[in-house]
C-alpha positions as YAML, in Angstrom:
chain: A
units: angstrom
residues:
- id: 1
  name: MET
  ca: [7.79, -48.59, -1.93]
- id: 2
  name: SER
  ca: [10.09, -51.62, -1.95]
- id: 3
  name: LEU
  ca: [11.04, -53.47, 1.21]
- id: 4
  name: ARG
  ca: [14.70, -52.53, 0.67]
- id: 5
  name: LEU
  ca: [13.85, -48.83, 0.40]
- id: 6
  name: ARG
  ca: [11.67, -48.99, 3.51]
- id: 7
  name: GLU
  ca: [14.48, -50.63, 5.42]
- id: 8
  name: SER
  ca: [16.91, -47.94, 4.22]
- id: 9
  name: LEU
  ca: [14.60, -45.17, 5.34]
- id: 10
  name: ARG
  ca: [14.35, -46.73, 8.76]
- id: 11
  name: LEU
  ca: [18.12, -46.19, 9.03]
- id: 12
  name: GLY
  ca: [18.50, -49.03, 11.41]
- id: 13
  name: GLY
  ca: [21.40, -51.39, 11.99]
- id: 14
  name: SER
  ca: [23.02, -52.96, 8.97]
- id: 15
  name: SER
  ca: [21.16, -50.80, 6.40]
- id: 16
  name: LEU
  ca: [23.70, -48.03, 7.07]
- id: 17
  name: PRO
  ca: [27.31, -48.04, 5.87]
- id: 18
  name: ALA
  ca: [29.77, -48.93, 8.60]
- id: 19
  name: TRP
  ca: [31.35, -45.47, 8.76]
- id: 20
  name: ILE
  ca: [27.96, -43.78, 9.19]
- id: 21
  name: ARG
  ca: [27.01, -46.23, 11.94]
- id: 22
  name: SER
  ca: [30.33, -45.49, 13.63]
- id: 23
  name: LEU
  ca: [29.75, -41.72, 13.51]
- id: 24
  name: ARG
  ca: [26.20, -42.19, 14.77]
- id: 25
  name: ASP
  ca: [27.28, -44.34, 17.68]
- id: 26
  name: ARG
  ca: [30.04, -41.92, 18.66]
- id: 27
  name: ALA
  ca: [27.67, -38.95, 18.52]
- id: 28
  name: ALA
  ca: [25.14, -40.82, 20.65]
- id: 29
  name: ALA
  ca: [27.77, -41.10, 23.37]
- id: 30
  name: PHE
  ca: [28.24, -37.32, 23.53]
- id: 31
  name: PRO
  ca: [26.58, -35.32, 26.32]
- id: 32
  name: TRP
  ca: [23.15, -33.95, 25.42]
- id: 33
  name: TRP
  ca: [24.32, -30.38, 25.02]
- id: 34
  name: LEU
  ca: [27.01, -31.35, 22.55]
- id: 35
  name: GLN
  ca: [24.53, -33.40, 20.54]
- id: 36
  name: VAL
  ca: [22.20, -30.39, 20.38]
- id: 37
  name: LEU
  ca: [24.98, -28.02, 19.36]
- id: 38
  name: LEU
  ca: [26.19, -30.43, 16.67]
- id: 39
  name: ILE
  ca: [22.70, -30.63, 15.19]
- id: 40
  name: TYR
  ca: [22.33, -26.86, 15.34]
- id: 41
  name: GLY
  ca: [25.77, -26.37, 13.80]
- id: 42
  name: VAL
  ca: [24.99, -28.70, 10.89]
- id: 43
  name: ALA
  ca: [21.71, -26.87, 10.32]
- id: 44
  name: ARG
  ca: [23.39, -23.47, 10.28]
- id: 45
  name: LEU
  ca: [26.10, -24.75, 7.93]
- id: 46
  name: TYR
  ca: [23.40, -25.96, 5.55]
- id: 47
  name: SER
  ca: [21.57, -22.61, 5.77]
- id: 48
  name: THR
  ca: [24.85, -20.80, 5.11]
- id: 49
  name: ILE
  ca: [25.33, -22.79, 1.93]
- id: 50
  name: VAL
  ca: [21.78, -22.03, 0.79]
- id: 51
  name: LEU
  ca: [22.17, -18.32, 1.55]
- id: 52
  name: THR
  ca: [25.58, -18.15, -0.13]
- id: 53
  name: VAL
  ca: [24.36, -19.78, -3.34]
- id: 54
  name: ALA
  ca: [21.28, -17.52, -3.37]
- id: 55
  name: ALA
  ca: [23.54, -14.49, -2.89]
- id: 56
  name: ARG
  ca: [25.60, -15.46, -5.94]
- id: 57
  name: LEU
  ca: [22.36, -15.41, -7.99]
- id: 58
  name: GLN
  ca: [21.00, -12.19, -6.49]
- id: 59
  name: MET
  ca: [20.39, -9.33, -8.91]
- id: 60
  name: PRO
  ca: [21.04, -5.69, -7.89]
- id: 61
  name: SER
  ca: [18.75, -4.76, -5.01]
- id: 62
  name: PRO
  ca: [18.00, -1.74, -2.82]
- id: 63
  name: TRP
  ca: [20.69, -2.94, -0.39]
- id: 64
  name: ALA
  ca: [23.57, -4.11, -2.59]
- id: 65
  name: GLU
  ca: [24.89, -4.63, -6.10]
- id: 66
  name: GLY
  ca: [24.37, -7.91, -7.89]
- id: 67
  name: SER
  ca: [25.97, -11.07, -6.42]
- id: 68
  name: PRO
  ca: [26.51, -9.56, -2.95]
- id: 69
  name: THR
  ca: [28.71, -11.16, -0.32]
- id: 70
  name: TYR
  ca: [27.16, -13.37, 2.34]
- id: 71
  name: GLY
  ca: [27.46, -10.53, 4.88]
- id: 72
  name: GLU
  ca: [25.70, -8.10, 2.56]
- id: 73
  name: PHE
  ca: [23.00, -10.61, 1.63]
- id: 74
  name: ILE
  ca: [21.93, -11.37, 5.20]
- id: 75
  name: ASN
  ca: [21.59, -7.64, 5.90]
- id: 76
  name: PHE
  ca: [18.65, -7.28, 3.51]
- id: 77
  name: TRP
  ca: [15.12, -6.33, 4.57]
- id: 78
  name: ASP
  ca: [14.52, -5.55, 8.28]
- id: 79
  name: SER
  ca: [18.18, -6.08, 9.09]
- id: 80
  name: GLY
  ca: [18.65, -2.58, 7.75]
- id: 81
  name: TRP
  ca: [16.12, -1.17, 10.21]
- id: 82
  name: TYR
  ca: [17.87, -2.85, 13.12]
- id: 83
  name: ALA
  ca: [21.19, -1.47, 11.85]
- id: 84
  name: ARG
  ca: [19.71, 2.05, 11.83]
- id: 85
  name: ILE
  ca: [18.59, 1.62, 15.42]
- id: 86
  name: HIS
  ca: [22.02, 0.26, 16.36]
- id: 87
  name: ASP
  ca: [23.73, 3.25, 14.76]
- id: 88
  name: GLY
  ca: [21.35, 6.10, 15.53]
- id: 89
  name: GLY
  ca: [18.51, 5.03, 17.79]
- id: 90
  name: TYR
  ca: [14.87, 6.03, 17.27]
- id: 91
  name: PRO
  ca: [13.41, 9.24, 15.81]
- id: 92
  name: THR
  ca: [11.74, 11.70, 18.18]
- id: 93
  name: ALA
  ca: [9.43, 12.86, 15.40]
- id: 94
  name: LEU
  ca: [7.49, 10.37, 13.29]
- id: 95
  name: PRO
  ca: [8.25, 10.75, 9.56]
- id: 96
  name: ARG
  ca: [5.15, 11.60, 7.54]
- id: 97
  name: GLY
  ca: [4.18, 11.54, 3.90]
- id: 98
  name: ASP
  ca: [2.62, 14.35, 1.89]
- id: 99
  name: ASP
  ca: [-0.84, 13.27, 3.05]
- id: 100
  name: GLY
  ca: [0.18, 13.41, 6.71]
- id: 101
  name: SER
  ca: [0.19, 9.63, 7.24]
- id: 102
  name: VAL
  ca: [3.02, 8.09, 9.25]
- id: 103
  name: LEU
  ca: [5.73, 6.46, 7.15]
- id: 104
  name: GLU
  ca: [7.67, 3.28, 7.92]
- id: 105
  name: ASN
  ca: [10.23, 3.97, 10.65]
- id: 106
  name: GLN
  ca: [12.31, 2.45, 13.45]
- id: 107
  name: TRP
  ca: [9.56, 2.45, 16.11]
- id: 108
  name: ALA
  ca: [8.09, -0.76, 14.68]
- id: 109
  name: PHE
  ca: [11.18, -2.67, 15.84]
- id: 110
  name: TYR
  ca: [11.76, -3.55, 19.47]
- id: 111
  name: PRO
  ca: [15.01, -2.39, 21.11]
- id: 112
  name: LEU
  ca: [16.55, -5.44, 22.77]
- id: 113
  name: PHE
  ca: [18.32, -6.95, 19.76]
- id: 114
  name: PRO
  ca: [20.03, -3.76, 18.49]
- id: 115
  name: ALA
  ca: [20.93, -2.86, 22.09]
- id: 116
  name: ALA
  ca: [22.43, -6.32, 22.63]
- id: 117
  name: VAL
  ca: [24.41, -5.99, 19.40]
- id: 118
  name: ARG
  ca: [25.72, -2.62, 20.57]
- id: 119
  name: VAL
  ca: [26.96, -4.19, 23.83]
- id: 120
  name: PHE
  ca: [28.39, -7.15, 21.93]
- id: 121
  name: SER
  ca: [30.15, -4.76, 19.53]
- id: 122
  name: MET
  ca: [31.65, -2.80, 22.42]
- id: 123
  name: LEU
  ca: [33.00, -6.01, 23.94]
- id: 124
  name: THR
  ca: [34.34, -7.53, 20.74]
- id: 125
  name: GLY
  ca: [34.98, -4.54, 18.48]
- id: 126
  name: THR
  ca: [33.07, -6.21, 15.64]
- id: 127
  name: GLY
  ca: [30.54, -3.48, 14.81]
- id: 128
  name: TRP
  ca: [27.13, -4.21, 13.33]
- id: 129
  name: ASN
  ca: [28.55, -6.39, 10.60]
- id: 130
  name: PRO
  ca: [29.45, -9.13, 11.46]
- id: 131
  name: GLY
  ca: [28.56, -8.63, 15.15]
- id: 132
  name: ALA
  ca: [24.79, -8.75, 14.61]
- id: 133
  name: ALA
  ca: [24.93, -11.99, 12.64]
- id: 134
  name: VAL
  ca: [27.29, -13.60, 15.17]
- id: 135
  name: LEU
  ca: [25.05, -12.62, 18.08]
- id: 136
  name: ALA
  ca: [21.94, -13.86, 16.27]
- id: 137
  name: THR
  ca: [23.61, -17.21, 15.55]
- id: 138
  name: LEU
  ca: [24.83, -17.60, 19.14]
- id: 139
  name: SER
  ca: [21.36, -16.72, 20.44]
- id: 140
  name: GLY
  ca: [19.95, -19.42, 18.18]
- id: 141
  name: ALA
  ca: [22.42, -21.94, 19.64]
- id: 142
  name: ALA
  ca: [21.36, -20.97, 23.17]
- id: 143
  name: ALA
  ca: [17.71, -21.28, 22.10]
- id: 144
  name: ALA
  ca: [18.37, -24.80, 20.78]
- id: 145
  name: LEU
  ca: [19.82, -25.83, 24.16]
- id: 146
  name: VAL
  ca: [16.87, -24.40, 26.08]
- id: 147
  name: ILE
  ca: [14.33, -25.89, 23.67]
- id: 148
  name: TYR
  ca: [15.88, -29.31, 24.20]
- id: 149
  name: ARG
  ca: [15.53, -28.96, 27.98]
- id: 150
  name: LEU
  ca: [11.96, -27.73, 27.50]
- id: 151
  name: PHE
  ca: [11.07, -30.66, 25.25]
- id: 152
  name: ARG
  ca: [12.69, -33.12, 27.66]
- id: 153
  name: LEU
  ca: [10.05, -32.13, 30.21]
- id: 154
  name: ARG
  ca: [7.47, -33.74, 27.91]
- id: 155
  name: SER
  ca: [9.38, -36.39, 25.94]
- id: 156
  name: ALA
  ca: [12.30, -38.79, 25.87]
- id: 157
  name: HIS
  ca: [15.81, -37.78, 24.80]
- id: 158
  name: ARG
  ca: [15.50, -39.19, 21.28]
- id: 159
  name: ASP
  ca: [12.18, -37.44, 20.61]
- id: 160
  name: ALA
  ca: [13.42, -34.13, 22.04]
- id: 161
  name: LEU
  ca: [16.56, -34.33, 19.90]
- id: 162
  name: TRP
  ca: [14.51, -34.98, 16.76]
- id: 163
  name: ALA
  ca: [12.25, -32.04, 17.57]
- id: 164
  name: VAL
  ca: [15.24, -29.74, 18.11]
- id: 165
  name: GLY
  ca: [16.63, -30.91, 14.78]
- id: 166
  name: LEU
  ca: [13.40, -30.07, 12.99]
- id: 167
  name: VAL
  ca: [13.28, -26.63, 14.63]
- id: 168
  name: ALA
  ca: [16.89, -26.04, 13.54]
- id: 169
  name: PHE
  ca: [16.03, -27.04, 9.95]
- id: 170
  name: LEU
  ca: [12.62, -25.34, 9.65]
- id: 171
  name: PRO
  ca: [12.04, -23.63, 6.30]
- id: 172
  name: ILE
  ca: [12.39, -20.22, 8.00]
- id: 173
  name: SER
  ca: [15.32, -21.30, 10.20]
- id: 174
  name: PRO
  ca: [17.92, -19.24, 8.27]
- id: 175
  name: ILE
  ca: [16.44, -16.33, 10.22]
- id: 176
  name: LEU
  ca: [18.28, -17.73, 13.26]
- id: 177
  name: GLN
  ca: [21.59, -16.58, 11.76]
- id: 178
  name: ILE
  ca: [20.35, -13.38, 10.12]
- id: 179
  name: PRO
  ca: [20.48, -10.00, 11.95]
- id: 180
  name: TYR
  ca: [16.85, -10.19, 13.09]
- id: 181
  name: ALA
  ca: [15.50, -10.40, 16.64]
- id: 182
  name: GLU
  ca: [13.96, -13.85, 16.08]
- id: 183
  name: SER
  ca: [16.74, -15.98, 17.55]
- id: 184
  name: LEU
  ca: [17.13, -13.81, 20.66]
- id: 185
  name: HIS
  ca: [13.37, -13.78, 21.18]
- id: 186
  name: LEU
  ca: [13.19, -17.55, 20.65]
- id: 187
  name: MET
  ca: [15.82, -18.08, 23.35]
- id: 188
  name: LEU
  ca: [13.97, -15.87, 25.86]
- id: 189
  name: LEU
  ca: [10.55, -17.33, 25.00]
- id: 190
  name: SER
  ca: [11.70, -20.94, 25.37]
- id: 191
  name: LEU
  ca: [13.45, -20.10, 28.66]
- id: 192
  name: ALA
  ca: [10.34, -18.33, 29.96]
- id: 193
  name: LEU
  ca: [8.18, -21.35, 29.06]
- id: 194
  name: TYR
  ca: [10.68, -23.69, 30.71]
- id: 195
  name: LEU
  ca: [10.62, -21.67, 33.95]
- id: 196
  name: VAL
  ca: [6.83, -21.40, 33.97]
- id: 197
  name: ILE
  ca: [6.38, -25.14, 33.49]
- id: 198
  name: GLY
  ca: [8.85, -25.74, 36.32]
- id: 199
  name: GLY
  ca: [6.92, -23.39, 38.61]
- id: 200
  name: HIS
  ca: [9.85, -20.93, 38.85]
- id: 201
  name: TYR
  ca: [7.63, -17.90, 38.43]
- id: 202
  name: LEU
  ca: [9.77, -15.26, 40.09]
- id: 203
  name: ARG
  ca: [12.89, -16.43, 38.24]
- id: 204
  name: ALA
  ca: [10.92, -15.97, 35.03]
- id: 205
  name: VAL
  ca: [10.20, -12.29, 35.75]
- id: 206
  name: PRO
  ca: [13.42, -10.79, 34.28]
- id: 207
  name: VAL
  ca: [13.31, -13.24, 31.37]
- id: 208
  name: VAL
  ca: [9.75, -12.23, 30.51]
- id: 209
  name: VAL
  ca: [10.58, -8.52, 30.74]
- id: 210
  name: LEU
  ca: [13.47, -8.96, 28.30]
- id: 211
  name: MET
  ca: [11.31, -11.12, 26.04]
- id: 212
  name: CYS
  ca: [8.73, -8.32, 25.87]
- id: 213
  name: LEU
  ca: [11.49, -5.95, 24.71]
- id: 214
  name: ALA
  ca: [12.65, -8.32, 21.97]
- id: 215
  name: ARG
  ca: [9.44, -8.85, 20.01]
- id: 216
  name: PRO
  ca: [5.73, -8.14, 20.57]
- id: 217
  name: ALA
  ca: [4.73, -11.41, 22.23]
- id: 218
  name: GLY
  ca: [3.94, -10.12, 25.73]
- id: 219
  name: VAL
  ca: [0.18, -9.95, 25.22]
- id: 220
  name: PRO
  ca: [-0.33, -13.65, 24.37]
- id: 221
  name: PHE
  ca: [2.18, -14.70, 27.05]
- id: 222
  name: ALA
  ca: [0.30, -12.67, 29.66]
- id: 223
  name: ALA
  ca: [-2.96, -14.24, 28.43]
- id: 224
  name: MET
  ca: [-1.47, -17.72, 28.86]
- id: 225
  name: LEU
  ca: [-0.35, -16.85, 32.40]
- id: 226
  name: GLY
  ca: [-3.77, -15.41, 33.19]
- id: 227
  name: VAL
  ca: [-5.54, -18.60, 32.14]
- id: 228
  name: LEU
  ca: [-3.10, -20.69, 34.19]
- id: 229
  name: LEU
  ca: [-3.77, -18.43, 37.17]
- id: 230
  name: LEU
  ca: [-7.56, -18.73, 36.84]
- id: 231
  name: MET
  ca: [-7.32, -22.50, 36.48]
- id: 232
  name: GLY
  ca: [-5.06, -22.66, 39.53]
- id: 233
  name: LEU
  ca: [-7.52, -20.60, 41.57]
- id: 234
  name: ALA
  ca: [-10.39, -22.83, 40.48]
- id: 235
  name: ALA
  ca: [-8.47, -25.99, 41.33]
- id: 236
  name: ARG
  ca: [-7.33, -24.71, 44.71]
- id: 237
  name: GLY
  ca: [-10.79, -25.12, 46.25]
- id: 238
  name: ASP
  ca: [-10.89, -28.77, 45.19]
- id: 239
  name: ALA
  ca: [-7.59, -29.60, 46.95]
- id: 240
  name: PRO
  ca: [-7.73, -28.50, 50.60]
- id: 241
  name: GLU
  ca: [-4.44, -30.17, 51.40]
- id: 242
  name: GLY
  ca: [-1.34, -28.08, 50.88]
- id: 243
  name: ARG
  ca: [-3.34, -24.87, 50.49]
- id: 244
  name: SER
  ca: [-0.61, -22.64, 51.87]
- id: 245
  name: SER
  ca: [1.91, -23.95, 49.36]
- id: 246
  name: ALA
  ca: [-0.61, -23.64, 46.54]
- id: 247
  name: ALA
  ca: [-1.46, -20.10, 47.61]
- id: 248
  name: GLY
  ca: [2.22, -19.15, 47.49]
- id: 249
  name: ASP
  ca: [2.59, -20.57, 43.99]
- id: 250
  name: LEU
  ca: [-0.53, -18.74, 42.81]
- id: 251
  name: LEU
  ca: [0.72, -15.47, 44.30]
- id: 252
  name: ARG
  ca: [4.04, -15.82, 42.47]
- id: 253
  name: LEU
  ca: [2.19, -16.71, 39.27]
- id: 254
  name: ALA
  ca: [0.00, -13.63, 39.72]
- id: 255
  name: VAL
  ca: [3.10, -11.47, 40.12]
- id: 256
  name: LEU
  ca: [4.57, -12.88, 36.92]
- id: 257
  name: ALA
  ca: [1.30, -12.40, 35.03]
- id: 258
  name: GLY
  ca: [1.06, -8.80, 36.24]
- id: 259
  name: VAL
  ca: [4.64, -7.97, 35.32]
- id: 260
  name: CYS
  ca: [4.18, -9.55, 31.91]
- id: 261
  name: GLY
  ca: [1.02, -7.56, 31.30]
- id: 262
  name: ILE
  ca: [2.83, -4.33, 32.14]
- id: 263
  name: ALA
  ca: [5.93, -5.27, 30.13]
- id: 264
  name: ALA
  ca: [3.74, -6.04, 27.11]
- id: 265
  name: VAL
  ca: [2.77, -2.36, 26.79]
- id: 266
  name: VAL
  ca: [6.10, -0.81, 27.80]
- id: 267
  name: TRP
  ca: [7.35, -0.32, 24.24]
- id: 268
  name: PRO
  ca: [4.20, 1.39, 22.91]
- id: 269
  name: VAL
  ca: [4.34, 3.65, 26.00]
- id: 270
  name: VAL
  ca: [8.00, 4.45, 25.35]
- id: 271
  name: ALA
  ca: [7.13, 5.37, 21.75]
- id: 272
  name: TRP
  ca: [4.35, 7.63, 23.08]
- id: 273
  name: ILE
  ca: [6.66, 9.39, 25.53]
- id: 274
  name: ALA
  ca: [9.48, 9.81, 22.99]
- id: 275
  name: THR
  ca: [7.30, 11.17, 20.18]
- id: 276
  name: GLY
  ca: [4.45, 12.76, 22.09]
- id: 277
  name: ILE
  ca: [1.92, 10.76, 20.06]
- id: 278
  name: PRO
  ca: [-0.15, 8.27, 22.11]
- id: 279
  name: ASP
  ca: [-0.52, 5.72, 19.29]
- id: 280
  name: ALA
  ca: [2.91, 6.25, 17.71]
- id: 281
  name: TYR
  ca: [3.70, 2.54, 17.80]
- id: 282
  name: VAL
  ca: [0.35, 1.50, 16.30]
- id: 283
  name: GLN
  ca: [0.57, 4.14, 13.57]
- id: 284
  name: THR
  ca: [4.09, 2.95, 12.72]
- id: 285
  name: GLU
  ca: [3.07, -0.71, 12.61]
- id: 286
  name: THR
  ca: [0.09, -0.01, 10.37]
- id: 287
  name: ALA
  ca: [2.29, 2.03, 8.00]
- id: 288
  name: TRP
  ca: [3.46, -1.29, 6.56]
- id: 289
  name: ARG
  ca: [-0.07, -2.49, 5.85]
- id: 290
  name: GLY
  ca: [-1.31, 0.85, 4.52]
- id: 291
  name: SER
  ca: [-4.55, 0.76, 6.51]
- id: 292
  name: GLU
  ca: [-5.83, 1.23, 10.04]
- id: 293
  name: LEU
  ca: [-5.68, -1.51, 12.64]
- id: 294
  name: THR
  ca: [-8.82, -3.65, 12.51]
- id: 295
  name: LEU
  ca: [-9.16, -6.78, 14.62]
- id: 296
  name: PHE
  ca: [-9.51, -10.12, 12.79]
- id: 297
  name: ALA
  ca: [-10.77, -8.51, 9.54]
- id: 298
  name: PRO
  ca: [-7.49, -8.76, 7.55]
- id: 299
  name: TRP
  ca: [-7.55, -12.55, 7.75]
- id: 300
  name: LEU
  ca: [-11.05, -12.69, 6.29]
- id: 301
  name: SER
  ca: [-10.13, -10.23, 3.55]
- id: 302
  name: ALA
  ca: [-6.94, -12.14, 2.69]
- id: 303
  name: SER
  ca: [-8.75, -15.49, 2.55]
- id: 304
  name: MET
  ca: [-11.43, -14.06, 0.25]
- id: 305
  name: GLN
  ca: [-8.80, -12.47, -1.96]
- id: 306
  name: LEU
  ca: [-6.90, -15.74, -2.32]
- id: 307
  name: LEU
  ca: [-9.77, -18.25, -2.53]
- id: 308
  name: GLY
  ca: [-12.88, -16.25, -3.30]
- id: 309
  name: PRO
  ca: [-15.90, -15.09, -1.26]
- id: 310
  name: VAL
  ca: [-17.08, -18.62, -0.45]
- id: 311
  name: LEU
  ca: [-13.99, -20.81, -0.33]
- id: 312
  name: GLY
  ca: [-12.00, -18.09, 1.51]
- id: 313
  name: PRO
  ca: [-14.01, -18.14, 4.75]
- id: 314
  name: VAL
  ca: [-14.37, -21.92, 4.51]
- id: 315
  name: GLY
  ca: [-10.60, -22.27, 4.19]
- id: 316
  name: LEU
  ca: [-10.12, -19.97, 7.18]
- id: 317
  name: VAL
  ca: [-12.45, -22.11, 9.28]
- id: 318
  name: LEU
  ca: [-10.66, -25.28, 8.18]
- id: 319
  name: LEU
  ca: [-7.28, -23.74, 9.02]
- id: 320
  name: THR
  ca: [-8.51, -22.81, 12.49]
- id: 321
  name: ALA
  ca: [-9.97, -26.27, 12.99]
- id: 322
  name: GLY
  ca: [-6.71, -27.83, 11.86]
- id: 323
  name: PHE
  ca: [-4.68, -25.96, 14.48]
- id: 324
  name: ALA
  ca: [-7.24, -26.88, 17.13]
- id: 325
  name: ALA
  ca: [-7.11, -30.53, 16.09]
- id: 326
  name: ILE
  ca: [-3.33, -30.54, 16.41]
- id: 327
  name: LEU
  ca: [-3.41, -29.00, 19.89]
- id: 328
  name: LEU
  ca: [-6.14, -31.37, 21.08]
- id: 329
  name: SER
  ca: [-4.73, -34.50, 19.46]
- id: 330
  name: PRO
  ca: [-2.98, -37.11, 21.64]
- id: 331
  name: ALA
  ca: [0.38, -35.76, 20.46]
- id: 332
  name: GLY
  ca: [-0.74, -32.19, 21.19]
- id: 333
  name: ARG
  ca: [-1.92, -33.12, 24.68]
- id: 334
  name: ARG
  ca: [1.51, -34.58, 25.39]
- id: 335
  name: LEU
  ca: [2.87, -31.03, 25.20]
- id: 336
  name: GLY
  ca: [1.15, -30.25, 28.50]
- id: 337
  name: LEU
  ca: [-1.27, -27.47, 29.34]
- id: 338
  name: PRO
  ca: [1.16, -24.50, 29.44]
- id: 339
  name: LEU
  ca: [2.55, -25.19, 25.95]
- id: 340
  name: GLN
  ca: [-0.93, -25.86, 24.58]
- id: 341
  name: LEU
  ca: [-2.17, -22.58, 26.08]
- id: 342
  name: TRP
  ca: [0.82, -20.68, 24.73]
- id: 343
  name: CYS
  ca: [0.23, -21.91, 21.18]
- id: 344
  name: ALA
  ca: [-3.50, -21.18, 21.42]
- id: 345
  name: ALA
  ca: [-2.92, -17.69, 22.87]
- id: 346
  name: TYR
  ca: [-0.32, -16.82, 20.25]
- id: 347
  name: LEU
  ca: [-2.55, -18.01, 17.42]
- id: 348
  name: LEU
  ca: [-5.45, -15.95, 18.79]
- id: 349
  name: TYR
  ca: [-3.14, -12.94, 19.07]
- id: 350
  name: LEU
  ca: [-2.08, -13.32, 15.44]
- id: 351
  name: ALA
  ca: [-5.69, -13.72, 14.35]
- id: 352
  name: ALA
  ca: [-6.62, -10.50, 16.13]
- id: 353
  name: PHE
  ca: [-3.69, -8.23, 15.31]
- id: 354
  name: TRP
  ca: [-1.55, -9.64, 12.51]
- id: 355
  name: ASN
  ca: [-2.00, -8.65, 8.89]
- id: 356
  name: PRO
  ca: [-1.51, -11.87, 6.87]
- id: 357
  name: GLN
  ca: [1.32, -11.60, 4.35]
- id: 358
  name: THR
  ca: [4.42, -13.49, 3.27]
- id: 359
  name: SER
  ca: [6.12, -12.54, 6.56]
- id: 360
  name: THR
  ca: [3.57, -14.77, 8.32]
- id: 361
  name: PHE
  ca: [5.80, -17.82, 7.85]
- id: 362
  name: ARG
  ca: [8.52, -16.15, 9.94]
- id: 363
  name: ILE
  ca: [6.03, -14.86, 12.50]
- id: 364
  name: LEU
  ca: [4.90, -18.44, 13.19]
- id: 365
  name: LEU
  ca: [8.29, -19.36, 14.69]
- id: 366
  name: PRO
  ca: [7.08, -18.87, 18.32]
- id: 367
  name: LEU
  ca: [4.77, -21.84, 17.70]
- id: 368
  name: PHE
  ca: [7.85, -24.08, 17.85]
- id: 369
  name: PRO
  ca: [6.29, -26.38, 20.53]
- id: 370
  name: LEU
  ca: [4.06, -27.75, 17.78]
- id: 371
  name: VAL
  ca: [7.19, -29.28, 16.24]
- id: 372
  name: LEU
  ca: [7.42, -31.62, 19.23]
- id: 373
  name: ALA
  ca: [3.78, -32.62, 18.72]
- id: 374
  name: PHE
  ca: [4.57, -33.27, 15.07]
- id: 375
  name: VAL
  ca: [7.50, -35.51, 16.07]
- id: 376
  name: LEU
  ca: [5.40, -37.38, 18.62]
- id: 377
  name: LEU
  ca: [2.82, -38.27, 15.98]
- id: 378
  name: SER
  ca: [5.03, -41.19, 14.97]
- id: 379
  name: ASP
  ca: [8.28, -42.79, 16.07]
- id: 380
  name: SER
  ca: [9.00, -43.96, 12.53]
- id: 381
  name: ARG
  ca: [12.47, -42.97, 11.41]
- id: 382
  name: ALA
  ca: [11.26, -42.80, 7.83]
- id: 383
  name: TYR
  ca: [8.57, -40.29, 8.85]
- id: 384
  name: ARG
  ca: [11.05, -38.12, 10.74]
- id: 385
  name: TRP
  ca: [13.78, -38.20, 8.10]
- id: 386
  name: LEU
  ca: [11.29, -37.32, 5.38]
- id: 387
  name: ALA
  ca: [10.06, -34.40, 7.53]
- id: 388
  name: LEU
  ca: [13.65, -33.22, 7.97]
- id: 389
  name: ALA
  ca: [14.31, -33.50, 4.23]
- id: 390
  name: ALA
  ca: [11.15, -31.53, 3.50]
- id: 391
  name: CYS
  ca: [12.20, -28.76, 5.88]
- id: 392
  name: ALA
  ca: [15.67, -28.58, 4.34]
- id: 393
  name: SER
  ca: [14.19, -28.42, 0.84]
- id: 394
  name: LEU
  ca: [11.71, -25.71, 1.79]
- id: 395
  name: GLN
  ca: [14.57, -23.62, 3.16]
- id: 396
  name: ILE
  ca: [15.70, -23.22, -0.43]
- id: 397
  name: VAL
  ca: [12.19, -22.09, -1.37]
- id: 398
  name: TRP
  ca: [12.02, -19.58, 1.51]
- id: 399
  name: VAL
  ca: [15.44, -18.07, 0.77]
- id: 400
  name: THR
  ca: [15.04, -17.84, -3.01]
- id: 401
  name: TRP
  ca: [11.38, -16.78, -2.97]
- id: 402
  name: LEU
  ca: [11.23, -14.43, 0.01]
- id: 403
  name: TRP
  ca: [14.69, -13.48, 1.26]
- id: 404
  name: ALA
  ca: [16.24, -12.91, -2.15]
- id: 405
  name: TRP
  ca: [14.97, -9.71, -3.74]
- id: 406
  name: ALA
  ca: [13.40, -9.36, -7.17]
- id: 407
  name: PRO
  ca: [11.39, -6.42, -8.54]
- id: 408
  name: LEU
  ca: [7.65, -6.96, -8.26]
- id: 409
  name: PHE
  ca: [5.71, -5.04, -10.91]
- id: 410
  name: GLY
  ca: [8.64, -2.66, -11.15]
- id: 411
  name: ALA
  ca: [8.68, -1.89, -7.42]
- id: 412
  name: GLY
  ca: [9.25, -3.88, -4.24]
- id: 413
  name: ASP
  ca: [9.13, -7.58, -3.54]
- id: 414
  name: TYR
  ca: [7.33, -9.87, -1.09]
- id: 415
  name: SER
  ca: [8.96, -9.48, 2.34]
- id: 416
  name: PRO
  ca: [10.28, -12.51, 4.27]
...
């Protein structure tokens, strides 16, 4: 790489045109929240362009004719399930196939997002389309603001802003403006993490309850809180001073952990009560995978299917070691214990319960704190701009490969 190119990638001083330097300097003078919203807005504009172009190229699909509008295109896949819930709620009897097995149905999808869209629709008169997309996009903007404040607890303004930018441009970030629950869940998760790190355990209670009704992340969050509680109890005996204050904090943390543990199972219990079938939620979830729930085994099977009986397990071990290395690296340690524990707990949860598939890329979004660790690996502007360009490029891959629909062996397609 030439010296001139390296200097250009650094984007420093005179290597930039005067008008770009002027815009940069003006933006740097904005308050933090406006800087975050500008970055998020640019990211969503870029994703809109990608989605719009992909829609123009879309062939006829189960949801629309060929070349659908942007509004039709973003209502593909699970957006349709959320729309059904918004319009008609959940079935009281599980649909079954000829062999008696439970078919795919609404109980796999948590209620907060469609309920929030219904309230938003009542207030604005928008209806599901475009109300759901607007609410998802606004929730993503709120998530970006909270993520910045969360990252500022562990990094400087510039680093936090870069990390927010990468989150906003992630390859799966178009999901933040699509009628899915991801953006609403991301907002609640980041706010819950922010409150926990700040020691505001009781304030986090309603946030955690809502988070557990947005997506199934209550189990790993409760596990993270449980480990923090055990570590706090162990450390309390080594610090006799301020024991009463520490005891109060631990009691509040215990309350939050208990509430989170209960909230994590509320939705499966609701499905049980509504349908009369104790494992209605589990049967519905496993309808998508076509097999019973088995802990950890799907990952081993998938690795062997992709890489073979020897390289598959080896690759799985290397993948696990890679995540551990990131969390334990100097950049990973700068995240702080709560964020490290959250990422570890969520990864363990996915390893135990998730069936690996193309939707896995989207399901990894709650690991967003790792983006800050990635940013903190280097303060090189070239490194960060190249990472941003890679994310923006991979958005095109994600949208055209997974979100856009094409017949697969004459039937369905890989789900996003």
